[in-house]
C-alpha positions as CSV (number, residue, x, y, z in Angstrom):
1,M,16.2,-24.8,-15.2
2,R,12.9,-23.4,-14.1
3,I,13.8,-23.7,-10.4
4,V,17.1,-21.7,-11.1
5,L,15.1,-19.0,-13.1
6,L,12.4,-18.8,-10.4
7,A,15.0,-18.4,-7.7
8,L,16.8,-15.7,-9.5
9,L,13.5,-13.8,-10.3
10,C,12.3,-14.1,-6.7
11,G,15.7,-13.3,-5.3
12,S,15.8,-10.1,-7.3
13,F,12.4,-9.1,-5.6
14,G,13.9,-9.9,-2.2
15,W,11.6,-13.0,-1.6
16,A,14.4,-15.6,-1.6
17,R,15.0,-15.0,2.2
18,L,11.3,-15.9,2.8
19,A,11.8,-19.3,1.2
20,R,13.4,-20.8,4.2
21,A,11.1,-22.6,6.8
22,E,10.9,-21.0,10.2
23,C,9.5,-22.6,13.3
24,R,8.2,-20.2,16.0
25,D,6.8,-21.0,19.2
26,S,3.9,-19.3,21.2
27,A,5.0,-17.5,24.5
28,A,3.9,-20.5,26.6
29,G,4.9,-23.2,24.0
30,A,1.2,-24.4,23.7
31,Y,1.4,-23.9,19.8
32,S,4.0,-23.3,17.1
33,L,4.0,-22.2,13.5
34,D,6.0,-22.8,10.6
35,V,6.3,-20.5,7.6
36,R,7.5,-21.6,4.2
37,L,7.3,-20.4,0.5
38,S,4.2,-21.9,-1.0
39,P,4.8,-24.3,-3.9
40,A,2.1,-22.5,-5.9
41,A,3.7,-19.2,-5.4
42,G,5.6,-18.8,-8.7
43,C,6.7,-15.1,-8.5
44,L,3.6,-14.0,-6.7
45,C,4.8,-14.1,-3.0
46,L,2.5,-16.6,-1.2
47,M,3.6,-18.4,2.0
48,Q,2.2,-21.6,3.7
49,V,1.7,-21.0,7.4
50,T,1.2,-24.2,9.4
51,V,-0.1,-24.2,13.0
52,F,1.0,-27.1,15.3
53,E,0.0,-28.1,18.7
54,G,2.9,-27.9,21.1
55,S,6.2,-26.2,20.6
56,G,8.8,-27.5,17.9
57,C,6.5,-27.7,14.9
58,A,6.2,-31.6,15.1
59,S,4.7,-32.8,12.0
60,D,2.5,-35.4,13.7
61,R,0.8,-32.5,15.7
62,R,-0.2,-30.4,12.8
63,L,-3.6,-28.6,13.4
64,W,-4.1,-26.4,10.4
65,D,-2.5,-24.5,7.6
66,E,-3.3,-21.6,5.2
67,T,-1.9,-20.0,2.2
68,V,-1.4,-16.3,2.8
69,G,0.4,-13.4,1.1
70,C,4.0,-12.6,2.2
71,N,2.7,-9.3,3.7
72,L,1.0,-11.4,6.4
73,T,3.9,-13.5,7.1
74,E,6.8,-10.9,7.4
75,R,5.7,-10.0,11.1
76,I,3.8,-13.0,12.4
77,A,3.2,-14.7,15.7
78,V,1.1,-17.6,17.1
79,T,-0.7,-17.2,20.2
80,D,-1.3,-19.5,23.2
81,Q,-4.8,-20.3,21.7
82,G,-3.4,-21.3,18.3
83,R,-4.4,-18.1,16.5
84,L,-2.1,-16.2,14.3
85,V,-1.6,-12.4,14.9
86,S,0.2,-10.4,12.0
87,I,1.4,-6.8,12.2
88,L,0.4,-5.6,8.8
89,A,2.6,-2.6,8.4
90,P,5.6,-1.4,10.0
91,A,4.1,1.9,10.8
92,T,0.9,4.1,10.7
93,A,-0.2,7.5,11.7
94,R,-3.9,6.8,10.8
95,P,-6.1,5.3,13.6
96,D,-8.5,4.1,11.0
97,W,-6.2,1.9,9.0
98,S,-5.8,-1.7,9.7
99,I,-2.5,-2.5,11.5
100,V,-3.0,-5.9,13.0
101,A,-4.7,-9.0,11.5
102,V,-5.8,-12.1,13.6
103,L,-6.4,-15.2,12.0
104,E,-8.3,-18.3,13.5
105,R,-9.3,-21.7,12.1
106,R,-12.9,-22.7,13.0
107,D,-15.3,-25.1,11.3
108,G,-12.9,-26.0,8.5
109,R,-12.2,-22.4,7.4
110,V,-9.9,-19.6,8.4
111,S,-11.5,-16.3,9.6
112,R,-9.3,-13.1,9.3
113,R,-10.2,-10.0,11.3
114,D,-8.3,-6.9,10.8
115,L,-8.0,-4.3,13.6
116,A,-7.1,-0.7,13.5
117,L,-5.9,1.4,16.3
118,E,-9.3,2.9,16.8
119,D,-10.6,-0.7,17.4
120,L,-8.3,-1.0,20.5
121,P,-9.2,1.4,23.5
122,E,-5.6,1.0,24.7
123,T,-4.4,2.9,21.7
124,A,-6.8,5.8,21.9
125,G,-4.3,8.3,23.2
126,L,-1.6,7.5,20.7
127,R,-0.7,10.6,18.4
128,G,1.7,10.5,15.4
129,V,3.4,7.6,13.8
130,V,2.9,4.4,15.7
131,R,5.5,1.6,14.9
132,P,4.0,-1.8,16.4
133,R,6.4,-4.6,17.4
134,F,6.1,-8.0,19.0
135,E,7.1,-8.3,22.6
136,G,6.5,-11.7,24.2
137,A,2.8,-12.4,23.9
138,A,1.8,-9.0,23.1
139,V,2.1,-6.1,20.6
140,R,4.0,-3.0,21.7
141,F,2.4,0.1,20.0
142,S,4.4,2.8,22.0
143,P,6.8,2.9,25.1
144,E,3.6,3.2,27.1
145,V,1.0,1.0,25.3
146,V,1.2,-2.9,25.1
147,V,-1.7,-4.8,24.1
148,S,-1.7,-8.6,24.9
149,F,-2.5,-11.2,22.4
150,D,-5.6,-12.2,24.5
151,R,-6.9,-8.7,24.3
152,L,-6.3,-8.5,20.5
153,E,-8.0,-11.9,20.1
154,A,-11.0,-10.8,22.1
155,A,-11.2,-7.4,20.0
156,A,-11.1,-9.4,16.9
157,F,-13.8,-11.7,17.5
158,A,-16.1,-10.1,19.8
159,E,-18.6,-9.0,17.2
160,E,-18.6,-12.7,15.8
161,R,-19.2,-14.2,19.2
162,A,-21.9,-11.8,19.9
163,S,-23.8,-12.7,16.7
164,R,-23.4,-16.4,17.5
165,R,-24.7,-16.0,20.8
166,A,-27.8,-13.9,19.6
167,A,-28.4,-16.6,17.0
168,R,-28.3,-19.4,19.7
169,D,-30.4,-17.5,22.1
170,G,-33.0,-16.6,19.3
171,G,-32.1,-12.9,19.5
172,V,-33.5,-12.7,23.0
173,R,-31.2,-11.2,25.7
């Protein structure tokens, strides 16, 4: 009875379509991701995202998983380095609002970095409403501006790498 009630409630909020599992491969097939409704979700929309080594979401090749809000999983892709890239909103006209999130698992925890248009030099000339979408191993921000996943990953974790490098070198450059 509870399951039927939950399905009806969640279906009325449009989340029922998110309950199915989806396996998606990275562009080169080095990694894949599976997205399914979290068992703890209730009527709060939470999704379980699992990253696998190799294509096809083979259960014996599971690397890591994380429970995230449905807003992160509606438009999500896995990179060829095993990181997740999520388009946070279908459109923005504000260069200072976060539009892309990059998630990475390191040292037993998941790091999330949000990027705004102003964080990406490639998008500096964009004016008006920008509607990002995935295109292969990249995000297209306009007909002229395509930013690769590699570039997004570099922008997202550049500050963290610099602080680790400084700590390792004792702050001496």
